[in-house]
NUVOKE-57732 format. One record per residue (C-alpha): z, y, x. Coordinates in nm, 2 decimals, m for minus. Last residue first. Example, Ala and Ser with C-alpha at 12.3 -4.5 7.8 and 13.67 -1.06 7.14 Angstrom:
z,y,x
0.71,m0.11,1.37
0.78,m0.45,1.23
//
This chain:
z,y,x
m5.04,m1.54,m2.76
m4.71,m1.70,m2.67
m4.50,m1.53,m2.41
m4.53,m1.67,m2.06
m4.24,m1.56,m1.85
m4.00,m1.55,m2.14
m4.13,m1.89,m2.26
m4.08,m2.05,m1.92
m3.74,m1.90,m1.87
m3.62,m2.03,m2.20
m3.78,m2.37,m2.14
m3.61,m2.40,m1.80
m3.27,m2.33,m1.96
m3.34,m2.59,m2.22
m3.47,m2.85,m1.96
m3.18,m2.86,m1.72
m2.99,m3.13,m1.91
m3.32,m3.31,m1.90
m3.27,m3.43,m1.54
m3.28,m3.29,m1.19
m3.58,m3.08,m1.29
m3.92,m3.10,m1.10
m4.17,m2.84,m1.20
m4.55,m2.82,m1.15
m4.60,m3.19,m1.08
m4.90,m3.26,m0.86
m4.87,m3.62,m0.75
m4.70,m3.50,m0.43
m4.43,m3.33,m0.64
m4.37,m3.65,m0.83
m4.34,m3.85,m0.50
m4.10,m3.60,m0.35
m3.88,m3.60,m0.67
m3.85,m3.98,m0.68
m4.05,m4.21,m0.90
m3.90,m4.52,m1.07
m3.73,m4.32,m1.35
m3.48,m4.03,m1.35
m3.68,m3.81,m1.12
m3.74,m3.56,m1.40
m4.09,m3.40,m1.45
m4.26,m3.10,m1.60
m4.64,m3.09,m1.58
m4.81,m2.79,m1.75
m5.10,m2.91,m1.96
m5.47,m2.92,m1.88
m5.49,m3.26,m2.06
m5.59,m3.44,m1.74
m5.31,m3.26,m1.56
m5.05,m3.38,m1.81
m5.17,m3.74,m1.80
m5.18,m3.74,m1.43
m4.82,m3.61,m1.41
m4.72,m3.88,m1.66
m4.87,m4.14,m1.44
m4.67,m4.01,m1.15
m4.37,m4.10,m1.36
m4.07,m3.92,m1.51
m4.22,m3.72,m1.80
m4.24,m3.38,m1.97
m4.58,m3.26,m2.09
m4.64,m2.89,m2.15
m4.91,m2.69,m2.34
m4.95,m2.96,m2.61
m5.23,m2.89,m2.85
m5.17,m3.19,m3.07
m5.51,m3.35,m3.01
m5.50,m3.24,m2.65
m5.17,m3.41,m2.58
m5.29,m3.72,m2.77
m5.60,m3.76,m2.56
m5.43,m3.66,m2.24
m5.20,m3.96,m2.27
m5.50,m4.18,m2.16
m5.47,m4.03,m1.81
m5.14,m4.21,m1.76
m5.07,m4.46,m2.04
m5.12,m4.45,m2.41
m5.00,m4.72,m2.65
m4.78,m4.48,m2.85
m4.80,m4.15,m3.03
m4.49,m4.01,m3.20
m4.48,m3.68,m3.39
m4.23,m3.41,m3.48
m3.96,m3.58,m3.27
m3.62,m3.62,m3.43
m3.40,m3.80,m3.17
m3.15,m3.97,m3.39
m3.09,m4.25,m3.13
m3.18,m4.53,m3.38
m3.47,m4.33,m3.52
m3.60,m4.25,m3.17
m3.58,m4.61,m3.05
m3.74,m4.75,m3.37
m4.03,m4.50,m3.33
m4.10,m4.63,m2.98
m4.09,m4.99,m3.12
m4.36,m4.91,m3.38
m4.57,m4.72,m3.11
m4.59,m4.99,m2.85
m4.47,m4.82,m2.54
m4.72,m4.63,m2.32
m4.57,m4.30,m2.45
m4.65,m3.97,m2.61
m4.35,m3.81,m2.79
m4.40,m3.48,m2.97
m4.17,m3.17,m2.98
m4.31,m2.89,m3.20
m4.22,m2.53,m3.15
m4.02,m2.26,m3.31
m3.79,m2.21,m3.02
m3.53,m2.41,m3.20
m3.78,m2.69,m3.21
m3.83,m2.69,m2.84
m3.46,m2.67,m2.77
m3.39,m2.96,m3.01
m3.61,m3.19,m2.81
m3.43,m3.10,m2.49
m3.09,m3.12,m2.65
m3.16,m3.47,m2.78
m3.26,m3.58,m2.43
m2.99,m3.40,m2.23
m2.85,m3.72,m2.07
m3.09,m4.01,m2.14
m3.05,m4.17,m2.48
m2.90,m4.52,m2.48
m3.08,m4.86,m2.51
m2.89,m5.17,m2.61
m2.93,m5.10,m2.98
m3.31,m5.11,m2.95
m3.37,m5.37,m2.69
m3.28,m5.72,m2.81
m3.36,m5.75,m3.18
m3.62,m5.47,m3.18
m3.80,m5.63,m2.89
m3.84,m5.98,m3.04
m4.18,m5.91,m3.19
m4.29,m5.70,m2.90
m4.22,m5.97,m2.65
m4.39,m6.24,m2.85
m4.70,m6.03,m2.89
m4.70,m5.95,m2.51
m4.68,m6.33,m2.45
m5.00,m6.38,m2.65
m5.18,m6.10,m2.46
m5.06,m6.22,m2.12
m5.15,m6.58,m2.15
m5.51,m6.57,m2.02
m5.40,m6.35,m1.72
m5.15,m6.61,m1.61
m4.79,m6.50,m1.65
m4.53,m6.34,m1.42
m4.69,m6.04,m1.25
m4.94,m6.00,m1.54
m4.64,m5.94,m1.77
m4.58,m5.61,m1.59
m4.94,m5.48,m1.65
m4.93,m5.61,m2.01
m4.62,m5.40,m2.08
m4.81,m5.07,m2.01
m4.70,m4.87,m1.70
m4.37,m4.67,m1.70
m4.09,m4.90,m1.58
m4.08,m5.01,m1.22
m3.72,m5.07,m1.14
m3.66,m5.25,m1.47
m3.89,m5.53,m1.38
m3.71,m5.60,m1.05
m3.37,m5.67,m1.22
m3.56,m5.89,m1.47
m3.69,m6.12,m1.20
m3.89,m6.34,m1.44
m3.90,m6.72,m1.41
m4.10,m6.88,m1.69
m3.94,m7.12,m1.94
m4.11,m6.94,m2.22
m3.81,m6.88,m2.44
m3.57,m6.83,m2.15
m3.79,m6.58,m1.96
m3.86,m6.39,m2.28
m3.48,m6.37,m2.34
m3.43,m6.22,m2.00
m3.73,m5.99,m2.05
m3.57,m5.86,m2.37
m3.23,m5.81,m2.21
m3.38,m5.62,m1.91
m3.59,m5.41,m2.15
m3.28,m5.31,m2.34
m3.07,m5.23,m2.04
m3.35,m5.04,m1.86
m3.46,m4.83,m2.15
m3.27,m4.52,m2.05
m3.43,m4.30,m2.32
m3.59,m3.95,m2.32
m3.74,m3.96,m1.98
m3.67,m4.31,m1.85
m3.90,m4.46,m2.12
m4.01,m4.20,m2.37
m4.26,m3.94,m2.24
m4.23,m3.59,m2.39
m4.49,m3.35,m2.52
m4.44,m2.98,m2.59
m4.61,m2.79,m2.87
m4.59,m2.41,m2.91
m4.81,m2.29,m3.19
m4.99,m2.12,m3.03
m5.10,m2.22,m2.68
m4.87,m2.16,m2.39
m4.98,m1.90,m2.13
m5.23,m2.01,m1.88
m5.19,m2.32,m1.67
m5.09,m2.39,m1.31
m5.14,m2.69,m1.08
m4.99,m2.61,m0.74
m5.26,m2.61,m0.47
//
């Protein structure tokens, strides 16, 4: 059965994922993993890495480093990330407009991401995406914690983990197949709405709010 929710909570709050939803993080992450490979002398297939973005960094590092080294390598990666990844990463088409549409409707647009929070904030600052709040270090069902705390009625993402986070929070799940998961996979995971990309989001939001006026 399609997951449905009641009318949006007041005030309107909509959450967004970051990687491959608001930002195309593939170039920056590729560059950062390439540098990590060179620094550590460990082979990493960087082309493969950027095909499966979404889960926490430690999960990906576990494919290339012994478990006992992952935490230390993650620290190295995050330290050098601003140098190699921020300026290399563009906004996804429609990202700024999607955030602005929420705010223009009198709502709050928050970002809830598995990315380390300081680096997530650097991306948004560099790209001039003015989110009302940023919460990092949360993945899949863990994202429900922040969505509930902020009263989000909708969560927008690109991964089946984002769908699980939305459903756990009791939020409406809107997805874009711009990351590693295709539309069929996202629908099968229980997404309520699949948009082609975020350029379709402002029109969808208008229809959503007209159909479900705030209490």
